Structure formats: structure tokens, C-alpha cells
N, C-alpha and C positions, 0 to 999 in steps of 0.2 A: 138152685142155678142164681138166685135172686144177684147173691155179689158179684157174679159171674157177671151177669146182666149189665149190673152198675157199671162196672168196668168199662165194657166196650160201650158202652152209649155215652160215657165222659170223653173217653177216648175218640168216640165220632163227631159229641158236640166242639175238640178241641179245634181236630181239621177243618169245621166250617168256621170255625172262630177265627183262625189262622188264613182261610181265606179270606175273611173280609178285612183284615188287618194288613194282606198282600197287597188290597187292593188300592188302599189308599197311598202303597211307596209306589205302582204302576203306572206311573205319568206321561212313559216315553215308551217308545219303540225295544228300544233294549234294555230298558228295566222290565216289561213285560214278558219278553224272551229270552234275554239271557241275563233277567237279574243285574244287569246295570253292567255285567261285567266284574264286578268287585267281591265275590269271594273267596276269604282267604283259606290257608290249610287245613282247618280243622271244618268248617262247614262244606269245604269242597269235598274233603276225603269223605263224607259221611251222608253227604247226597249221592257219590257216584258209585258209592258202595250199595246205597238203598235202592238206587233206579235196577244197577243190574241184577240184584239177586229178590226176584218177584215171585209169584205163586209157583212156578214151575219150579224155581228153583229148592221152594223149599219145601213145599207139597210134594213136586216130582220128587227131588232132591231125595226125599223121605222116602218114597216110594221105590225107586233104584234098588236105595239100601235094602230095601225091605225083599227086593226083587232079587237083587246081586250079590249082597254084601258089601262090606265096603269099597270094591270094583264100581258103585253105584255112584261113587265119587267125584267119577270122573267127568259127568255133564256137567257141573256147576266146577268142578277143574276147570273145565279148559276155557270157561266163562272167566274164570281167574286170571287164567294165562294169556288170553286175551285183552284182559284189561291193563295187565302188565306190560304187554308188548306193544300197544298203543300209548301208553306216560311214558315208557322208557324213551319211545325210539321216534312218534311222531306227535303226542300232545305240542309240547312248547311248542310246535311249526304251525301248527294248529290254530291254537292261540292265539297268534300272530296274525292271522290273517284277517282277523275281526270281521268275520261274515256272520251268518244266522244259518247258514243251512249248506249241505256238501255238495247240492246242484250250484250255489254261488263259487262252489271250491272249484267244480268242476269248469265254469265260465271264465274264472280267473288264467287258469291253469291253461285252456285252449282257448281262450279268445271270444267266448260269447255261445257258441255253438251246440251245445250240450246239455243245457238245462232243462228246457222241458219235459223230456224223454228220460232223464235219469230223476228228475222229479217224483215223477208218474212211476217208475220200480219203486224207487224211498216213500212216496206216499202208500202204495198196494202193503210195502212191507211194515208200515207205522201202521198201519191199520189194523192190519193181522196180530199184529205184539196187542196191541191196544185190548183188541176183542178176545185173545186169547187169557190176556188177566181180566177181563170182567169176566168172562168163564167160573175164573178162579173162586168168586163170592160164593157162588152156589153151595162148595163145598162148606166153605165157614159157617155160612148162615144157618145150612143144616143144622149144623152141629149147634150151633148158637141158638136157634129159635125155633126149628122143626119147620120151616117153612119151605114152599113147593120154589122149584128150580129159577123159574119167572121173577116169582116176588125176589127173591135173593140177587138175582142179579140184576134189576131195576133198580135194588132200594142199595146197594153197593156203588154199582153204577150211578146212582143220581149224585151220591154225594163225592166221589171224584169228580164228577162234572163240574158239580157247583163250585168247588174251591177251585180248581182251575182257571174253571170261566171266569171268577173275582180275581182274582191278584195273581194268573199267571206266572211266569218262572219262582214270583217271588215265594206265593203260597205254598207252590211245591215244593222250594226248597227249603221253608219252613216244616214242612208237614214230612218230607222227606227226613228231617234231624231228628223230629221227633222218632216217627217210624224206625230210622237206625239204632236209638236209642233204646224201645221196645224191643225190638226182632233182637239184641245183643242180648238184652238180659233173660226176655221170654225165652228161645231157642239155647243159644249159649249157655246162659249162665243155670237155665232153670231145668228146662228139657231133656237137654243131654245128659246131668250127672242124674235124673231120676230114673231118666229109660233106661240107662245102665244097671243102678242100681237095681230097679224092681227086675230086672232080666237076670238076675244073680251076678253079676260083673261079668267080669272080662272070660275070665276062664267056662263061668258057667256056657257063657255064648259060644266058647270054642266048643266046649265037652255037648252041646245040643244042636250044632247048625254044621252042615258038611265042610271038609277042608277048602275048599273053592272060595265059600262065604269071606275067607279071610287073604284070599289070593289076589293080589292089586291090581292084575290084568285077567279077573277073572269076567268080566264082560266083553272078555275079546276084544283082540287087536284091529279089528275091523272098525267095530264099534266105535272104540277111542279114535282112528282116522278119522273117519266121518264126524263125531266132535269137536276136532281140531277143523276141520272144514269149516263146519256150520257156525260155531258157536265162537271161535277163537278169534278166527278170521270176519267173523260179523260183527264181534267188539271194535273192531279195528275200521269199521265206515257206515257204522250205523247213526241215523240222524239222532236218533233219541240219547245215542252215548255220545256225538258230536258238540249238541247242544247244550250237553254240560260241560262241555270242554270250554266252549266260547265264554261260563261262567265265570271261568278262573280269573283271579285279579291279575296272577302275572303269568309267564309260560313256565315259572318255576313252581308256581303253584300247580300247575296244570300234572306238572311233571311228578313230583315228590309227592303230591295229595293222592294223584292218580297210582301211584306202587302202593303206599297204604291200605287203599279203598282194593286193590286189587290183590295183594298181601289176606288180607279180610278176608275176601271169596274163597281163600285156598283154605282156611281156616274153617269154613262154612260149609263147604263142599264135603272136607271130611265128616262133620258134626251131623250132617243131615245121617248122611250114610252109617256111621255112627248108630244115630236115633233108629233108621228103617233095621239093623241087623239087632238092634234091642228088639224094635216090635216082631220081629220073626220069631222070636224064640218067645215073647206072650202070646201071640198069635199065629199061630202055626198055617192056619188055612182060610185067611180071607181072601172074601172072593175076588177082591182090587185092591193090587198094590197099592194102587193110591189114595185107599181107603185106611190105610196104615197109621198115616198123621192124626188123622181125625177121630179115628179108633184108640191112638194110646194116650191121643188128650182128656178125652171125653171119659175115659175108664180109669186112668191110674194117676190123674193128678188133683191134689187137693182144692178146695172151693177157693175162689181169689186165685191163686198160681193157674187155675185152669183158665179164668177171663184172662190174665194176663198172656199164657200162650196163646189162646186162640186172636188177642187182640193183635201180635209178634206176626202171626200168620196172615192176618188181615192189612197188617201195615204193611209185610212183603208187597202181597197183591196189590195193596193203592199205591205202593210207589211205584211199579211199573206200570200197573195203568196208566199215574197221573203222566210220567214222562214221557211213555210212547202215545197218550191226547195231545198234549200237546206238540210232540214231535209232529205228529200225523197234520195237525192244525197248521202249523208256521210252515209246512213242504202245500199243503193245499193251497194254503192262501199266497204265499212269497213265488214260490217254483210253479204253478199252475194259472192260479187264477188270475193274478198280477198281469201274467205273462200273457195268455190268451186274451186279458181287455188290452192290452200292449202298453201297458205300463212300468215302466223301468222301475220304482221305487225310491227312488231320491227322497234323502231330507228328512224330517222328522226328526226326534230325538229332544227338541227344544220344548219348551210351553207352552206353542201356539195351539189353533185351532188345528194345523196339519198332523202334530203330535197326537194331539186326539183321537183324531180320527183314524189314525192307524191304530190305536191301543184298543178301538172300539169294533174296528174291521176283525183284527186279529182275535179278538176275544167274541167275538160273533162266530167266528171259523170254531174255535172249540169247542162253544155250544150245538152247532151244526153237526160236526163232527162226533161230540160225544153222545148226542140222541140216535146217529149212524151205527157208532158202537154197541151200544144198547141192544139197539132191533136186531143186531145180523149175531149178538151173541145170544138172545134168545132164541135165534133160528138153528144159530150154529149147535153140534154135538160132540163134536171129536176135536180135544185141544190139542192135542198129539201133531193132528192132521193140520190145523190150520198153522201150528207154529211152524212146521216142517217145511209147509210151502211159503209164509213168510219170510225164511233162513234162507231157502233154497232160491228164490226173487233176488233177495239181498244177492248175496255172494255170487250166486252164476252172473247175477248184472253189471254189477255195480266196484265188486272188487279189484278186480284188472284194470279198470280205468282208472280207477281214485287214484289207488296204489303205484300202477304205473304212473300216474300224472307227478306224483309226490318222488320218486324213484327216477324215473328214464325221461331223460331231457329229451329223445328223439320221436315221443309217442306225441300223436296228434290229434287233432279237433276229431276228424273223417275216422281215424282206429277208435280213439272211447266211443263216437257216436254205432262205429260197427257193432265193437263189445258189446255196450249193451244189448242191445236189439237183438246180436247173435244169440250171447250168454242166456238172455231173458225168454229168447223166445225156444233155444233147448231145451232148459232146464223145464220148462213147462209140457212141450211135446213128450219129453222122456219121463214127466209125471205121470203124464197119460197113459203111456208105452208099460214102463215100468211096474206103477205104481207111488202114490205119494209116500209113502213111507220106506222106497227101495234107495240105495244107496248111488246108484246106477246116475239119477240125474244132477246132479251135484258133481259129479268126478268128471262126467264128460263135458254137463255143462261152462265149468270150469275151464277145461283143457279146449275148447271151443274157443269162448270168448278170449283167451289169452291168444290162442292161436291168430285169429283175426284182428286181433289190435295190432300183434306185432307186425303182418303182414299187411294190413291195411296204411300203418304209421309209414314204413317205412316202403311203399309202392307212391305215397302223396308227399307233397311240398313240406317240409317241416312246419312247426309252428314261428309265426313271425316273430324276429326278435324283439320289437320294441311290445308286443306283450310276453314273450320270458323276461322281457329286463322289468318289467310292472310286477310280472307274478314273483321275481326274485327276491324285490324289493318290501312286497307284501311280504312273503312268506321269515325274510330276516327281521322282519319288522321293524324295520330301521329307513321308512318311506321320509324324506322330508315334505312329501305331498300329502296334504291334506286329504283325508278319507270322506263320505258323505257317513251317515249316521249306518243306513244299511252294510256299509264295511267296504263298499267300492271307493278307487281312488279319484280322486277331485283330478279333472283334466288336467293334464298338461301340454301346453303352449304351443311346445317343440312338437306333441306327436301329431303325427298327419291324421287327417279326420276321420280317411278308412278306417283307420288302426283304429282308432277310440272308439268307432261305431260301432267293432266287431268286438273288441274288449268289453262293452258294455249291452250288449244286445240290441 
């Protein structure tokens, strides 16, 4: 294992070095949180693919392939479909808003009244997403170093917290690009063909396994539908995904770069399912489907290649973990803490003390949230349940007001707030009643959110015309008025004071 250890150690040292380099570039809030909104197509595509394809997509995707065969690809496939839908239909408009968080978008659209409640829901989602990614370190480091679960979580989590805290989005972008290359080589170019060959080829796999393992719908129509609701829709509205959209240099970059990343996800989904199916042939009686990835890597790959593939798995986990962590910290600082302190959040962006303080504050929140994530990950055991809670809260509480705000002019602030509250409470209550892994919570919670949004919006006065006019200017990206560094428009002298106050919170 000495060669494998060397590969992993070099990889981890490189992650920390990029964090240090990123610290030198992150001199303003924009640079620290969204990489200065300067990423071109190649870097944007790589980092977007890296963040959505994490430990659940890699280790979990192979596990689903082991359990269900080729139809196990559906979970990751729906993630790719969501990213494609976001990129084609919404990303250009999102990029033109020039904001930092989803809650800021809701404030712009509805007049400054939806921020803190939606921020709490989004914070809970990003926190649990970061926790589930951090838990996945235990599987990888157990194979690498045979260390116990707590040590593995602390080791992996500390490295991610360190480079994320140092350089913010610039560090995460650079590490994600390396992680994208490593897992493309490790998973698609090495593990996939080796696993198929070791299993005897596709003909032998078909001979050894039941026919349902090769049925594209074998996992079940209801399960696929639930994946679409949770993961496809989750990709449309998650802060971790939107924050990457905000890094795009232009709306064209956001659209086409995201389309490339989404297509890559579809290929990755099929690869994971095929690897899991091959593992079923080689190891038909594993105690846990999620151990299929680690088992096939440990037993079947040659020295050196094994280290690279494990580094690829580690890369997948780290990319999602770091993206969720900076999203969690951004929401906690900008949408919750600043609002509770009564701070509007103007200015910054320059090289003065104010910009330095904003970077320092966001850096402190990444550190605090990172420590919290590690502690929760140590205490929590069930990754699937934690991830389900996170996505149920996100989709049940925020999907309707966000998509409604983008598509329906008649939606109001009261309707949005009601949808967030009713949808979130309904999902939590239904999870308590039916069980966390049941399908009913997301079905009924989403329907309740939609019904309340429509009814309350129609029953309340329309959104102020001035607020909608400012929203359309931002959405089109053609506003002649300057914007503050936090993305909000500078005051219009012709705008009534009460409207301005509502719009700016």
C-alpha cells in the first residue's frame, strides 16, 4: 500500500497548497464567495460537475448498481437531468441577477420580505448536505488507512475546512478542477473498464445475474419519480448549485458550461451503475451494497491504480463537501446573521478595510460551520436519512416560491412566505408520521406548498409595480443603474422611499 499512500498524501497536500494560493486571490467578498464572477466555460463546467457528483453519487451510485443493476443509475441520472434543466432554462437569468444567495433572489423578486425564513430552510439543507459528504470520508479512509470512523471524519473534514477557509471559492474552484480530472481518470477511464473485465465482460455479467439487473426501469417507477422530485428539482434551487452559477463569467458560460456538466453527469451515472453490476458478479454476498465500491477497489485494482481510484473517490466527496460548506456559511452569514443584526450588507468589493472585514467575516463563518459539520458527522450514523431530510426540506419548502417567482408574475411575498412555512412544516410533520424515507412527505408537502402559494398570492395585493420593474431589469441584465457589491441595485432617485425600503429589506 506504500505507493497508494503516497498518491493520496500528494493529493491531499496539493489540496492544502491550492487553499493557500486561493487565499492570496480572495481579497474581496466577490472574490471569496463567487470567485469574482470570472470563471470561463472549461473551469465552470469542471467545477459544476465536481460539486454535484459527490460521495453519494460515487459510492452510493455504485451501491445502487450493486443492488439494482443498470437501473441503479437513476439517482445520479436525475441529478444530471436537474443540472441540464437548470442550465438550459434558468442559469442565464440567475447569473444576471448578480446576487450571492437564493434568499437575496427572493428578496429582489418579492420586495425584501422572504429572506430570513427562506435562509433558515436553505441553511438546514446545506448543513445536512455538508454533513452527509463528511460522513463519507469514513468509508474511504477505512480502506486507505484502516482507521476508525471518528478519526477518518476528522482527518477528511479538517482538510476541507482548511482549504475552504483559506481561499473561499477560489480555493474550492481550483481544488474542484483537480478533483474533476482525478475522478474522470480514476472512475471512468480506470475503474469502469477494469471492473467489467474482472467480471468477465458484459456477456458473463448477463449470464450470472437475473434479467431485472439489465432492465432500465428495474428500480421501480415510483422510486424514479421520487428521485425526480427530490434530486432533479433539488438541482434547480440549491444554494450550493446556485453559488456556482454565480461564478460564471457570463450568462452564455452558465448555460453552455452547465449543459456540458449535466451531460457528464449522465455518463457518470451509467458508469457507476455498471461498476456496481460488475461488483455483484464478483462479490454476490456483500453485507452492504454501499461497501461494493471499497471492496472492488481494494481487492481488484493494482498498486498505484488503487491509490488513484481512491483519490478519485476522495475527490468526489471533497468537492461536494467543500461546496456545501461554503454555501452553508454564506447563507448563515449573509441571510441569517446579517439580518438578525439589522445589517443590510452594502458595499465592500474594494480593497479597503470594509472589503477586508467582509472576507474575514465570511472566512470565520466557514470555520465555524466546518467545525459544526465535523461534530454532527461524528454523532450521526445514517447518511441516507440525513440526505433525505435535507432534500425534503429544500424541495418541500423552497421549490414553489423560487420557481414561482421566476415564472409567475402574480406570485406575492405573502404567498412565498406561506409556501415556505407550510411546505417546510408539512414535510417535517409527514416525515415524523410516515417515516423519514417514505415518499409521502415530499409528495404531500410539495402539493401543500403549491396550493398555499397560489391561493395566498391570488388573495393578496399584487407585488408592487416598482419592485417588479427592478426585478425585470436585473433578470434581463440590462439595468442602467449601478449595483452594490452584494448585488442589490443602487437607489433610484425616482423610486418612492417606501418601495425602496421594502426592496432593500
